[in-house]
All heavy atoms as a GROMACS GRO file, in nm:
protein
  583
    1MET      N    1   0.746  -1.778  -3.044
    1MET     CA    2   0.720  -1.737  -2.907
    1MET      C    3   0.778  -1.830  -2.800
    1MET      O    4   0.775  -1.948  -2.825
    1MET     CB    5   0.564  -1.727  -2.892
    1MET     CG    6   0.515  -1.670  -2.772
    1MET     SD    7   0.339  -1.647  -2.776
    1MET     CE    8   0.312  -1.556  -2.633
    2ARG      N    9   0.831  -1.770  -2.705
    2ARG     CA   10   0.897  -1.846  -2.601
    2ARG      C   11   0.792  -1.927  -2.513
    2ARG      O   12   0.690  -1.871  -2.490
    2ARG     CB   13   0.972  -1.747  -2.512
    2ARG     CG   14   1.075  -1.814  -2.414
    2ARG     CD   15   1.153  -1.711  -2.347
    2ARG     NE   16   1.086  -1.614  -2.263
    2ARG     CZ   17   1.058  -1.629  -2.137
    2ARG    NH1   18   1.110  -1.727  -2.076
    2ARG    NH2   19   0.991  -1.536  -2.073
    3ARG      N   20   0.830  -2.045  -2.481
    3ARG     CA   21   0.741  -2.130  -2.403
    3ARG      C   22   0.743  -2.086  -2.250
    3ARG      O   23   0.862  -2.070  -2.196
    3ARG     CB   24   0.788  -2.279  -2.414
    3ARG     CG   25   0.686  -2.373  -2.368
    3ARG     CD   26   0.722  -2.514  -2.394
    3ARG     NE   27   0.703  -2.590  -2.262
    3ARG     CZ   28   0.791  -2.672  -2.212
    3ARG    NH1   29   0.900  -2.709  -2.284
    3ARG    NH2   30   0.769  -2.726  -2.100
    4LYS      N   31   0.636  -2.071  -2.187
    4LYS     CA   32   0.630  -2.031  -2.047
    4LYS      C   33   0.670  -2.140  -1.955
    4LYS      O   34   0.632  -2.257  -1.986
    4LYS     CB   35   0.495  -1.973  -2.014
    4LYS     CG   36   0.458  -1.849  -2.088
    4LYS     CD   37   0.322  -1.786  -2.040
    4LYS     CE   38   0.302  -1.663  -2.115
    4LYS     NZ   39   0.184  -1.594  -2.054
    5GLU      N   40   0.734  -2.111  -1.843
    5GLU     CA   41   0.773  -2.208  -1.743
    5GLU      C   42   0.738  -2.149  -1.613
    5GLU      O   43   0.738  -2.027  -1.594
    5GLU     CB   44   0.910  -2.246  -1.754
    5GLU     CG   45   1.015  -2.138  -1.732
    5GLU     CD   46   1.162  -2.176  -1.753
    5GLU    OE1   47   1.193  -2.236  -1.846
    5GLU    OE2   48   1.236  -2.146  -1.659
    6LEU      N   49   0.718  -2.236  -1.516
    6LEU     CA   50   0.684  -2.190  -1.379
    6LEU      C   51   0.803  -2.127  -1.310
    6LEU      O   52   0.917  -2.180  -1.320
    6LEU     CB   53   0.629  -2.311  -1.296
    6LEU     CG   54   0.564  -2.284  -1.165
    6LEU    CD1   55   0.446  -2.203  -1.182
    6LEU    CD2   56   0.535  -2.403  -1.087
    7ARG      N   57   0.784  -2.014  -1.256
    7ARG     CA   58   0.894  -1.934  -1.185
    7ARG      C   59   0.844  -1.893  -1.051
    7ARG      O   60   0.728  -1.858  -1.037
    7ARG     CB   61   0.934  -1.812  -1.267
    7ARG     CG   62   0.991  -1.841  -1.408
    7ARG     CD   63   1.123  -1.906  -1.410
    7ARG     NE   64   1.225  -1.806  -1.359
    7ARG     CZ   65   1.346  -1.838  -1.346
    7ARG    NH1   66   1.397  -1.954  -1.370
    7ARG    NH2   67   1.436  -1.746  -1.299
    8LEU      N   68   0.939  -1.879  -0.960
    8LEU     CA   69   0.909  -1.813  -0.833
    8LEU      C   70   0.934  -1.662  -0.859
    8LEU      O   71   1.032  -1.619  -0.908
    8LEU     CB   72   1.015  -1.863  -0.726
    8LEU     CG   73   1.016  -1.791  -0.598
    8LEU    CD1   74   0.886  -1.807  -0.516
    8LEU    CD2   75   1.137  -1.832  -0.505
    9VAL      N   76   0.838  -1.583  -0.811
    9VAL     CA   77   0.844  -1.440  -0.823
    9VAL      C   78   0.830  -1.384  -0.678
    9VAL      O   79   0.725  -1.412  -0.613
    9VAL     CB   80   0.738  -1.386  -0.912
    9VAL    CG1   81   0.736  -1.232  -0.915
    9VAL    CG2   82   0.746  -1.445  -1.056
   10VAL      N   83   0.922  -1.304  -0.639
   10VAL     CA   84   0.925  -1.244  -0.507
   10VAL      C   85   0.907  -1.089  -0.525
   10VAL      O   86   0.979  -1.025  -0.595
   10VAL     CB   87   1.054  -1.264  -0.431
   10VAL    CG1   88   1.044  -1.206  -0.290
   10VAL    CG2   89   1.093  -1.411  -0.433
   11ALA      N   90   0.795  -1.042  -0.471
   11ALA     CA   91   0.751  -0.898  -0.488
   11ALA      C   92   0.813  -0.822  -0.364
   11ALA      O   93   0.828  -0.887  -0.247
   11ALA     CB   94   0.608  -0.888  -0.493
   12PHE      N   95   0.832  -0.694  -0.376
   12PHE     CA   96   0.894  -0.614  -0.268
   12PHE      C   97   0.812  -0.483  -0.253
   12PHE      O   98   0.744  -0.437  -0.344
   12PHE     CB   99   1.038  -0.581  -0.306
   12PHE     CG  100   1.119  -0.701  -0.321
   12PHE    CD1  101   1.144  -0.752  -0.443
   12PHE    CD2  102   1.171  -0.775  -0.209
   12PHE    CE1  103   1.224  -0.861  -0.460
   12PHE    CE2  104   1.250  -0.885  -0.221
   12PHE     CZ  105   1.278  -0.927  -0.350
   13HIS      N  106   0.826  -0.428  -0.136
   13HIS     CA  107   0.763  -0.297  -0.111
   13HIS      C  108   0.838  -0.179  -0.160
   13HIS      O  109   0.785  -0.072  -0.195
   13HIS     CB  110   0.731  -0.271   0.041
   13HIS     CG  111   0.634  -0.372   0.101
   13HIS    ND1  112   0.502  -0.370   0.070
   13HIS    CD2  113   0.650  -0.476   0.185
   13HIS    CE1  114   0.444  -0.468   0.135
   13HIS    NE2  115   0.532  -0.535   0.201
   14THR      N  116   0.970  -0.201  -0.165
   14THR     CA  117   1.057  -0.086  -0.211
   14THR      C  118   1.162  -0.141  -0.313
   14THR      O  119   1.201  -0.250  -0.310
   14THR     CB  120   1.134  -0.025  -0.096
   14THR    OG1  121   1.225  -0.121  -0.033
   14THR    CG2  122   1.031   0.027   0.015
   15THR      N  123   1.217  -0.047  -0.389
   15THR     CA  124   1.324  -0.082  -0.481
   15THR      C  125   1.445  -0.118  -0.406
   15THR      O  126   1.521  -0.208  -0.443
   15THR     CB  127   1.350   0.035  -0.576
   15THR    OG1  128   1.231   0.066  -0.645
   15THR    CG2  129   1.460   0.001  -0.678
   16ALA      N  130   1.472  -0.054  -0.292
   16ALA     CA  131   1.588  -0.086  -0.218
   16ALA      C  132   1.585  -0.234  -0.163
   16ALA      O  133   1.692  -0.297  -0.166
   16ALA     CB  134   1.600   0.008  -0.096
   17CYS      N  135   1.470  -0.276  -0.127
   17CYS     CA  136   1.458  -0.421  -0.088
   17CYS      C  137   1.481  -0.518  -0.202
   17CYS      O  138   1.553  -0.616  -0.190
   17CYS     CB  139   1.317  -0.449  -0.026
   17CYS     SG  140   1.294  -0.375   0.134
   18ALA      N  141   1.436  -0.481  -0.318
   18ALA     CA  142   1.458  -0.562  -0.444
   18ALA      C  143   1.610  -0.571  -0.473
   18ALA      O  144   1.661  -0.678  -0.504
   18ALA     CB  145   1.388  -0.509  -0.560
   19MET      N  146   1.674  -0.452  -0.454
   19MET     CA  147   1.817  -0.457  -0.485
   19MET      C  148   1.895  -0.526  -0.377
   19MET      O  149   1.995  -0.605  -0.414
   19MET     CB  150   1.869  -0.313  -0.490
   19MET     CG  151   1.811  -0.229  -0.596
   19MET     SD  152   1.820  -0.285  -0.759
   19MET     CE  153   1.981  -0.228  -0.798
   20ALA      N  154   1.859  -0.525  -0.258
   20ALA     CA  155   1.919  -0.599  -0.149
   20ALA      C  156   1.891  -0.753  -0.168
   20ALA      O  157   1.986  -0.840  -0.146
   20ALA     CB  158   1.856  -0.556  -0.010
   21ALA      N  159   1.777  -0.783  -0.214
   21ALA     CA  160   1.748  -0.930  -0.240
   21ALA      C  161   1.848  -0.979  -0.349
   21ALA      O  162   1.908  -1.092  -0.335
   21ALA     CB  163   1.605  -0.943  -0.281
   22GLU      N  164   1.866  -0.905  -0.454
   22GLU     CA  165   1.954  -0.946  -0.564
   22GLU      C  166   2.098  -0.961  -0.509
   22GLU      O  167   2.161  -1.062  -0.534
   22GLU     CB  168   1.949  -0.838  -0.675
   22GLU     CG  169   2.052  -0.874  -0.779
   22GLU     CD  170   2.063  -0.768  -0.888
   22GLU    OE1  171   2.063  -0.646  -0.851
   22GLU    OE2  172   2.078  -0.805  -1.006
   23LYS      N  173   2.138  -0.865  -0.425
   23LYS     CA  174   2.275  -0.874  -0.361
   23LYS      C  175   2.292  -1.000  -0.285
   23LYS      O  176   2.390  -1.078  -0.300
   23LYS     CB  177   2.294  -0.747  -0.286
   23LYS     CG  178   2.430  -0.750  -0.205
   23LYS     CD  179   2.436  -0.634  -0.110
   23LYS     CE  180   2.538  -0.648  -0.010
   23LYS     NZ  181   2.536  -0.545   0.093
   24HIS      N  182   2.201  -1.034  -0.198
   24HIS     CA  183   2.212  -1.148  -0.112
   24HIS      C  184   2.197  -1.283  -0.186
   24HIS      O  185   2.271  -1.371  -0.163
   24HIS     CB  186   2.102  -1.142  -0.005
   24HIS     CG  187   2.130  -1.034   0.095
   24HIS    ND1  188   2.248  -1.035   0.191
   24HIS    CD2  189   2.067  -0.917   0.130
   24HIS    CE1  190   2.242  -0.930   0.256
   24HIS    NE2  191   2.139  -0.854   0.227
   25CYS      N  192   2.102  -1.284  -0.280
   25CYS     CA  193   2.087  -1.407  -0.358
   25CYS      C  194   2.214  -1.435  -0.452
   25CYS      O  195   2.257  -1.553  -0.454
   25CYS     CB  196   1.961  -1.407  -0.447
   25CYS     SG  197   1.806  -1.407  -0.351
   26ARG      N  198   2.272  -1.336  -0.505
   26ARG     CA  199   2.385  -1.356  -0.594
   26ARG      C  200   2.502  -1.392  -0.503
   26ARG      O  201   2.579  -1.478  -0.544
   26ARG     CB  202   2.422  -1.228  -0.666
   26ARG     CG  203   2.322  -1.195  -0.770
   26ARG     CD  204   2.390  -1.127  -0.898
   26ARG     NE  205   2.290  -1.077  -0.983
   26ARG     CZ  206   2.236  -1.154  -1.087
   26ARG    NH1  207   2.261  -1.280  -1.093
   26ARG    NH2  208   2.143  -1.105  -1.166
   27ALA      N  209   2.519  -1.333  -0.386
   27ALA     CA  210   2.632  -1.371  -0.299
   27ALA      C  211   2.617  -1.511  -0.247
   27ALA      O  212   2.719  -1.581  -0.227
   27ALA     CB  213   2.624  -1.271  -0.176
   28ALA      N  214   2.489  -1.560  -0.233
   28ALA     CA  215   2.469  -1.703  -0.197
   28ALA      C  216   2.471  -1.797  -0.311
   28ALA      O  217   2.460  -1.919  -0.292
   28ALA     CB  218   2.329  -1.711  -0.127
   29GLY      N  219   2.488  -1.748  -0.426
   29GLY     CA  220   2.503  -1.832  -0.550
   29GLY      C  221   2.362  -1.887  -0.597
   29GLY      O  222   2.363  -1.988  -0.664
   30LEU      N  223   2.255  -1.821  -0.555
   30LEU     CA  224   2.128  -1.866  -0.599
   30LEU      C  225   2.085  -1.813  -0.742
   30LEU      O  226   2.110  -1.695  -0.763
   30LEU     CB  227   2.015  -1.822  -0.499
   30LEU     CG  228   2.029  -1.876  -0.362
   30LEU    CD1  229   1.923  -1.821  -0.271
   30LEU    CD2  230   2.022  -2.032  -0.364
   31ALA      N  231   2.035  -1.898  -0.823
   31ALA     CA  232   1.997  -1.859  -0.962
   31ALA      C  233   1.880  -1.768  -0.954
   31ALA      O  234   1.792  -1.775  -0.864
   31ALA     CB  235   1.963  -1.982  -1.044
   32GLY      N  236   1.877  -1.670  -1.042
   32GLY     CA  237   1.769  -1.575  -1.050
   32GLY      C  238   1.811  -1.443  -1.108
   32GLY      O  239   1.925  -1.421  -1.131
   33ARG      N  240   1.705  -1.352  -1.123
   33ARG     CA  241   1.737  -1.222  -1.175
   33ARG      C  242   1.619  -1.127  -1.142
   33ARG      O  243   1.512  -1.168  -1.109
   33ARG     CB  244   1.756  -1.216  -1.322
   33ARG     CG  245   1.637  -1.258  -1.403
   33ARG     CD  246   1.675  -1.275  -1.554
   33ARG     NE  247   1.560  -1.311  -1.633
   33ARG     CZ  248   1.485  -1.226  -1.702
   33ARG    NH1  249   1.511  -1.101  -1.704
   33ARG    NH2  250   1.373  -1.272  -1.771
   34LEU      N  251   1.641  -1.000  -1.149
   34LEU     CA  252   1.540  -0.898  -1.128
   34LEU      C  253   1.456  -0.884  -1.253
   34LEU      O  254   1.516  -0.889  -1.363
   34LEU     CB  255   1.601  -0.765  -1.095
   34LEU     CG  256   1.664  -0.749  -0.951
   34LEU    CD1  257   1.730  -0.618  -0.935
   34LEU    CD2  258   1.559  -0.776  -0.845
   35ILE      N  259   1.325  -0.879  -1.242
   35ILE     CA  260   1.234  -0.850  -1.352
   35ILE      C  261   1.138  -0.751  -1.320
   35ILE      O  262   1.108  -0.720  -1.203
   35ILE     CB  263   1.160  -0.990  -1.384
   35ILE    CG1  264   1.077  -1.035  -1.264
   35ILE    CG2  265   1.265  -1.102  -1.428
   35ILE    CD1  266   0.980  -1.151  -1.304
   36PRO      N  267   1.062  -0.694  -1.420
   36PRO     CA  268   0.949  -0.611  -1.384
   36PRO      C  269   0.839  -0.696  -1.320
   36PRO      O  270   0.822  -0.813  -1.359
   36PRO     CB  271   0.899  -0.564  -1.528
   36PRO     CG  272   1.021  -0.598  -1.624
   36PRO     CD  273   1.095  -0.707  -1.559
   37VAL      N  274   0.759  -0.636  -1.228
   37VAL     CA  275   0.663  -0.715  -1.164
   37VAL      C  276   0.553  -0.751  -1.258
   37VAL      O  277   0.500  -0.662  -1.347
   37VAL     CB  278   0.597  -0.631  -1.052
   37VAL    CG1  279   0.478  -0.691  -0.988
   37VAL    CG2  280   0.696  -0.597  -0.944
   38PRO      N  281   0.509  -0.877  -1.275
   38PRO     CA  282   0.405  -0.918  -1.366
   38PRO      C  283   0.274  -0.857  -1.331
   38PRO      O  284   0.253  -0.820  -1.213
   38PRO     CB  285   0.398  -1.076  -1.341
   38PRO     CG  286   0.530  -1.117  -1.278
   38PRO     CD  287   0.571  -0.987  -1.208
   39ARG      N  288   0.190  -0.835  -1.433
   39ARG     CA  289   0.073  -0.763  -1.414
   39ARG      C  290  -0.028  -0.831  -1.316
   39ARG      O  291  -0.112  -0.763  -1.257
   39ARG     CB  292  -0.003  -0.741  -1.545
   39ARG     CG  293   0.068  -0.647  -1.635
   39ARG     CD  294  -0.006  -0.639  -1.769
   39ARG     NE  295   0.075  -0.568  -1.867
   39ARG     CZ  296   0.047  -0.543  -1.990
   39ARG    NH1  297  -0.068  -0.590  -2.035
   39ARG    NH2  298   0.126  -0.485  -2.069
   40SER      N  299  -0.014  -0.960  -1.304
   40SER     CA  300  -0.108  -1.039  -1.219
   40SER      C  301  -0.071  -1.020  -1.070
   40SER      O  302  -0.151  -1.065  -0.982
   40SER     CB  303  -0.093  -1.181  -1.256
   40SER     OG  304   0.040  -1.232  -1.243
   41ILE      N  305   0.028  -0.947  -1.038
   41ILE     CA  306   0.076  -0.924  -0.899
   41ILE      C  307   0.066  -0.773  -0.870
   41ILE      O  308   0.097  -0.691  -0.949
   41ILE     CB  309   0.220  -0.970  -0.875
   41ILE    CG1  310   0.235  -1.127  -0.898
   41ILE    CG2  311   0.260  -0.934  -0.733
   41ILE    CD1  312   0.378  -1.165  -0.886
   42THR      N  313   0.011  -0.742  -0.759
   42THR     CA  314   0.010  -0.595  -0.708
   42THR      C  315   0.123  -0.577  -0.614
   42THR      O  316   0.149  -0.661  -0.527
   42THR     CB  317  -0.114  -0.562  -0.628
   42THR    OG1  318  -0.217  -0.662  -0.662
   42THR    CG2  319  -0.174  -0.432  -0.670
   43SER      N  320   0.203  -0.474  -0.637
   43SER     CA  321   0.326  -0.449  -0.557
   43SER      C  322   0.352  -0.296  -0.554
   43SER      O  323   0.321  -0.226  -0.646
   43SER     CB  324   0.444  -0.529  -0.622
   43SER     OG  325   0.560  -0.488  -0.552
   44ASP      N  326   0.400  -0.246  -0.444
   44ASP     CA  327   0.445  -0.113  -0.439
   44ASP      C  328   0.556  -0.071  -0.516
   44ASP      O  329   0.572   0.034  -0.560
   44ASP     CB  330   0.477  -0.081  -0.288
   44ASP     CG  331   0.352  -0.096  -0.198
   44ASP    OD1  332   0.245  -0.084  -0.241
   44ASP    OD2  333   0.378  -0.124  -0.076
   45CYS      N  334   0.643  -0.177  -0.538
   45CYS     CA  335   0.773  -0.160  -0.620
   45CYS      C  336   0.746  -0.228  -0.754
   45CYS      O  337   0.677  -0.326  -0.766
   45CYS     CB  338   0.881  -0.223  -0.539
   45CYS     SG  339   1.030  -0.241  -0.633
   46GLY      N  340   0.806  -0.175  -0.852
   46GLY     CA  341   0.789  -0.228  -0.989
   46GLY      C  342   0.887  -0.338  -1.029
   46GLY      O  343   0.894  -0.379  -1.142
   47ILE      N  344   0.974  -0.382  -0.925
   47ILE     CA  345   1.075  -0.482  -0.953
   47ILE      C  346   1.056  -0.604  -0.862
   47ILE      O  347   1.014  -0.587  -0.749
   47ILE     CB  348   1.216  -0.427  -0.925
   47ILE    CG1  349   1.241  -0.290  -1.011
   47ILE    CG2  350   1.325  -0.525  -0.953
   47ILE    CD1  351   1.365  -0.220  -0.972
   48ALA      N  352   1.076  -0.724  -0.921
   48ALA     CA  353   1.059  -0.845  -0.852
   48ALA      C  354   1.180  -0.930  -0.878
   48ALA      O  355   1.254  -0.913  -0.979
   48ALA     CB  356   0.930  -0.912  -0.891
   49TRP      N  357   1.202  -1.032  -0.797
   49TRP     CA  358   1.307  -1.126  -0.811
   49TRP      C  359   1.246  -1.257  -0.863
   49TRP      O  360   1.150  -1.302  -0.810
   49TRP     CB  361   1.371  -1.158  -0.678
   49TRP     CG  362   1.489  -1.254  -0.693
   49TRP    CD1  363   1.488  -1.388  -0.651
   49TRP    CD2  364   1.620  -1.241  -0.745
   49TRP    NE1  365   1.599  -1.448  -0.679
   49TRP    CE2  366   1.688  -1.358  -0.739
   49TRP    CE3  367   1.687  -1.127  -0.804
   49TRP    CZ2  368   1.825  -1.378  -0.781
   49TRP    CZ3  369   1.814  -1.144  -0.845
   49TRP    CH2  370   1.878  -1.267  -0.837
   50SER      N  371   1.296  -1.307  -0.975
   50SER     CA  372   1.251  -1.428  -1.038
   50SER      C  373   1.360  -1.534  -1.020
   50SER      O  374   1.473  -1.514  -1.056
   50SER     CB  375   1.224  -1.404  -1.189
   50SER     OG  376   1.186  -1.526  -1.253
   51ALA      N  377   1.315  -1.650  -0.978
   51ALA     CA  378   1.404  -1.772  -0.960
   51ALA      C  379   1.333  -1.900  -0.990
   51ALA      O  380   1.212  -1.901  -1.004
   51ALA     CB  381   1.460  -1.768  -0.814
   52PRO      N  382   1.410  -2.002  -1.005
   52PRO     CA  383   1.337  -2.139  -1.025
   52PRO      C  384   1.262  -2.166  -0.897
   52PRO      O  385   1.302  -2.142  -0.787
   52PRO     CB  386   1.459  -2.237  -1.040
   52PRO     CG  387   1.574  -2.150  -1.075
   52PRO     CD  388   1.554  -2.021  -1.020
   53PRO      N  389   1.136  -2.223  -0.912
   53PRO     CA  390   1.049  -2.250  -0.799
   53PRO      C  391   1.109  -2.350  -0.696
   53PRO      O  392   1.070  -2.339  -0.575
   53PRO     CB  393   0.926  -2.304  -0.859
   53PRO     CG  394   0.954  -2.345  -1.000
   53PRO     CD  395   1.075  -2.264  -1.039
   54GLY      N  396   1.203  -2.428  -0.734
   54GLY     CA  397   1.268  -2.526  -0.641
   54GLY      C  398   1.351  -2.451  -0.532
   54GLY      O  399   1.391  -2.511  -0.437
   55LEU      N  400   1.380  -2.323  -0.560
   55LEU     CA  401   1.463  -2.248  -0.464
   55LEU      C  402   1.383  -2.171  -0.365
   55LEU      O  403   1.440  -2.091  -0.288
   55LEU     CB  404   1.557  -2.151  -0.541
   55LEU     CG  405   1.668  -2.211  -0.632
   55LEU    CD1  406   1.744  -2.100  -0.701
   55LEU    CD2  407   1.759  -2.298  -0.550
   56ARG      N  408   1.257  -2.185  -0.362
   56ARG     CA  409   1.165  -2.102  -0.273
   56ARG      C  410   1.207  -2.103  -0.126
   56ARG      O  411   1.224  -1.996  -0.064
   56ARG     CB  412   1.019  -2.151  -0.289
   56ARG     CG  413   0.928  -2.064  -0.207
   56ARG     CD  414   0.784  -2.098  -0.225
   56ARG     NE  415   0.704  -2.006  -0.134
   56ARG     CZ  416   0.589  -1.958  -0.177
   56ARG    NH1  417   0.534  -1.986  -0.289
   56ARG    NH2  418   0.524  -1.886  -0.096
   57ASP      N  419   1.229  -2.226  -0.075
   57ASP     CA  420   1.266  -2.232   0.072
   57ASP      C  421   1.395  -2.157   0.094
   57ASP      O  422   1.411  -2.089   0.190
   57ASP     CB  423   1.280  -2.373   0.113
   57ASP     CG  424   1.134  -2.447   0.111
   57ASP    OD1  425   1.036  -2.377   0.123
   57ASP    OD2  426   1.129  -2.572   0.110
   58GLN      N  427   1.496  -2.182   0.005
   58GLN     CA  428   1.627  -2.118   0.025
   58GLN      C  429   1.617  -1.963   0.010
   58GLN      O  430   1.669  -1.892   0.094
   58GLN     CB  431   1.725  -2.170  -0.083
   58GLN     CG  432   1.764  -2.311  -0.063
   58GLN     CD  433   1.850  -2.364  -0.171
   58GLN    OE1  434   1.796  -2.385  -0.283
   58GLN    NE2  435   1.973  -2.380  -0.156
   59VAL      N  436   1.535  -1.917  -0.084
   59VAL     CA  437   1.526  -1.766  -0.099
   59VAL      C  438   1.450  -1.712   0.020
   59VAL      O  439   1.493  -1.612   0.074
   59VAL     CB  440   1.453  -1.734  -0.237
   59VAL    CG1  441   1.423  -1.586  -0.243
   59VAL    CG2  442   1.535  -1.778  -0.357
   60GLU      N  443   1.340  -1.769   0.062
   60GLU     CA  444   1.266  -1.724   0.173
   60GLU      C  445   1.355  -1.712   0.305
   60GLU      O  446   1.359  -1.610   0.375
   60GLU     CB  447   1.148  -1.808   0.213
   60GLU     CG  448   1.027  -1.785   0.123
   60GLU     CD  449   0.904  -1.857   0.169
   60GLU    OE1  450   0.848  -1.827   0.276
   60GLU    OE2  451   0.859  -1.949   0.093
   61SER      N  452   1.427  -1.826   0.327
   61SER     CA  453   1.518  -1.824   0.442
   61SER      C  454   1.630  -1.722   0.435
   61SER      O  455   1.651  -1.649   0.527
   61SER     CB  456   1.578  -1.964   0.459
   61SER     OG  457   1.667  -1.975   0.555
   62LEU      N  458   1.689  -1.706   0.324
   62LEU     CA  459   1.800  -1.616   0.298
   62LEU      C  460   1.758  -1.470   0.322
   62LEU      O  461   1.810  -1.393   0.397
   62LEU     CB  462   1.862  -1.634   0.168
   62LEU     CG  463   1.968  -1.525   0.125
   62LEU    CD1  464   2.094  -1.555   0.207
   62LEU    CD2  465   2.000  -1.539  -0.024
   63LEU      N  466   1.638  -1.432   0.263
   63LEU     CA  467   1.585  -1.295   0.273
   63LEU      C  468   1.541  -1.269   0.418
   63LEU      O  469   1.560  -1.162   0.467
   63LEU     CB  470   1.478  -1.273   0.179
   63LEU     CG  471   1.518  -1.278   0.022
   63LEU    CD1  472   1.402  -1.251  -0.065
   63LEU    CD2  473   1.631  -1.191   0.001
   64ALA      N  474   1.488  -1.364   0.478
   64ALA     CA  475   1.445  -1.347   0.626
   64ALA      C  476   1.563  -1.326   0.708
   64ALA      O  477   1.568  -1.235   0.802
   64ALA     CB  478   1.364  -1.467   0.669
   65GLN      N  479   1.674  -1.404   0.697
   65GLN     CA  480   1.789  -1.392   0.774
   65GLN      C  481   1.856  -1.253   0.742
   65GLN      O  482   1.918  -1.197   0.838
   65GLN     CB  483   1.900  -1.507   0.742
   65GLN     CG  484   1.842  -1.637   0.791
   65GLN     CD  485   1.940  -1.747   0.755
   65GLN    OE1  486   2.044  -1.729   0.687
   65GLN    NE2  487   1.913  -1.872   0.794
   66ALA      N  488   1.852  -1.214   0.622
   66ALA     CA  489   1.912  -1.087   0.588
   66ALA      C  490   1.832  -0.962   0.624
   66ALA      O  491   1.879  -0.852   0.612
   66ALA     CB  492   1.943  -1.082   0.435
   67GLY      N  493   1.703  -0.986   0.668
   67GLY     CA  494   1.621  -0.875   0.708
   67GLY      C  495   1.558  -0.800   0.585
   67GLY      O  496   1.518  -0.684   0.607
   68VAL      N  497   1.551  -0.868   0.476
   68VAL     CA  498   1.496  -0.807   0.356
   68VAL      C  499   1.337  -0.824   0.354
   68VAL      O  500   1.297  -0.943   0.355
   68VAL     CB  501   1.551  -0.863   0.223
   68VAL    CG1  502   1.487  -0.802   0.102
   68VAL    CG2  503   1.697  -0.839   0.225
   69GLU      N  504   1.271  -0.718   0.364
   69GLU     CA  505   1.122  -0.719   0.368
   69GLU      C  506   1.066  -0.754   0.230
   69GLU      O  507   1.101  -0.690   0.131
   69GLU     CB  508   1.068  -0.595   0.418
   69GLU     CG  509   0.918  -0.593   0.445
   69GLU     CD  510   0.866  -0.466   0.507
   69GLU    OE1  511   0.953  -0.390   0.554
   69GLU    OE2  512   0.746  -0.442   0.491
   70THR      N  513   0.975  -0.850   0.223
   70THR     CA  514   0.911  -0.895   0.093
   70THR      C  515   0.761  -0.864   0.101
   70THR      O  516   0.706  -0.850   0.213
   70THR     CB  517   0.934  -1.044   0.063
   70THR    OG1  518   0.872  -1.113   0.171
   70THR    CG2  519   1.079  -1.073   0.057
   71ALA      N  520   0.705  -0.839  -0.015
   71ALA     CA  521   0.557  -0.816  -0.029
   71ALA      C  522   0.487  -0.948  -0.066
   71ALA      O  523   0.361  -0.950  -0.064
   71ALA     CB  524   0.532  -0.716  -0.124
   72GLY      N  525   0.558  -1.056  -0.094
   72GLY     CA  526   0.488  -1.182  -0.130
   72GLY      C  527   0.572  -1.275  -0.213
   72GLY      O  528   0.660  -1.223  -0.290
   73PHE      N  529   0.549  -1.403  -0.206
   73PHE     CA  530   0.606  -1.503  -0.289
   73PHE      C  531   0.494  -1.566  -0.373
   73PHE      O  532   0.395  -1.610  -0.323
   73PHE     CB  533   0.666  -1.605  -0.198
   73PHE     CG  534   0.796  -1.565  -0.128
   73PHE    CD1  535   0.786  -1.488  -0.012
   73PHE    CD2  536   0.923  -1.592  -0.177
   73PHE    CE1  537   0.894  -1.442   0.052
   73PHE    CE2  538   1.039  -1.547  -0.105
   73PHE     CZ  539   1.023  -1.477   0.007
   74TYR      N  540   0.521  -1.581  -0.501
   74TYR     CA  541   0.426  -1.628  -0.597
   74TYR      C  542   0.498  -1.732  -0.698
   74TYR      O  543   0.612  -1.717  -0.718
   74TYR     CB  544   0.368  -1.517  -0.686
   74TYR     CG  545   0.309  -1.404  -0.596
   74TYR    CD1  546   0.392  -1.298  -0.560
   74TYR    CD2  547   0.179  -1.401  -0.558
   74TYR    CE1  548   0.340  -1.195  -0.485
   74TYR    CE2  549   0.130  -1.301  -0.483
   74TYR     CZ  550   0.212  -1.193  -0.447
   74TYR     OH  551   0.162  -1.096  -0.374
   75GLU      N  552   0.422  -1.825  -0.736
   75GLU     CA  553   0.473  -1.917  -0.843
   75GLU      C  554   0.380  -1.902  -0.960
   75GLU      O  555   0.260  -1.926  -0.955
   75GLU     CB  556   0.471  -2.060  -0.794
   75GLU     CG  557   0.579  -2.085  -0.686
   75GLU     CD  558   0.596  -2.229  -0.642
   75GLU    OE1  559   0.545  -2.317  -0.722
   75GLU    OE2  560   0.657  -2.249  -0.539
   76LEU      N  561   0.442  -1.847  -1.077
   76LEU     CA  562   0.362  -1.802  -1.191
   76LEU      C  563   0.430  -1.856  -1.312
   76LEU      O  564   0.555  -1.869  -1.324
   76LEU     CB  565   0.364  -1.656  -1.203
   76LEU     CG  566   0.300  -1.573  -1.082
   76LEU    CD1  567   0.334  -1.426  -1.110
   76LEU    CD2  568   0.157  -1.589  -1.078
   77PRO      N  569   0.354  -1.891  -1.419
   77PRO     CA  570   0.411  -1.915  -1.550
   77PRO      C  571   0.463  -1.791  -1.613
   77PRO      O  572   0.387  -1.702  -1.636
   77PRO     CB  573   0.302  -1.982  -1.622
   77PRO     CG  574   0.180  -1.940  -1.562
   77PRO     CD  575   0.212  -1.902  -1.422
   78LEU      N  576   0.586  -1.786  -1.644
   78LEU     CA  577   0.642  -1.667  -1.715
   78LEU      C  578   0.722  -1.708  -1.842
   78LEU      O  579   0.783  -1.810  -1.845
   78LEU     CB  580   0.743  -1.600  -1.620
   78LEU     CG  581   0.684  -1.537  -1.493
   78LEU    CD1  582   0.793  -1.472  -1.409
   78LEU    CD2  583   0.576  -1.436  -1.525
   0.00000   0.00000   0.00000
């Protein structure tokens, strides 16, 4: 079984926002990937962005500047 590690999970209201977040984060060279929303989070969209927790400020800033609406930022063991 894989050992769980702390991850930043960004939830979205729509799939379009999740896809836009992926586009902007990849263009900025930020590590991360799209994942299914963990059960412990409630979200309108079933897709979330997962990244190392140390990138939280950068991801928040980037998505705000790009106008990508988020449903919440969480740090969870995944």
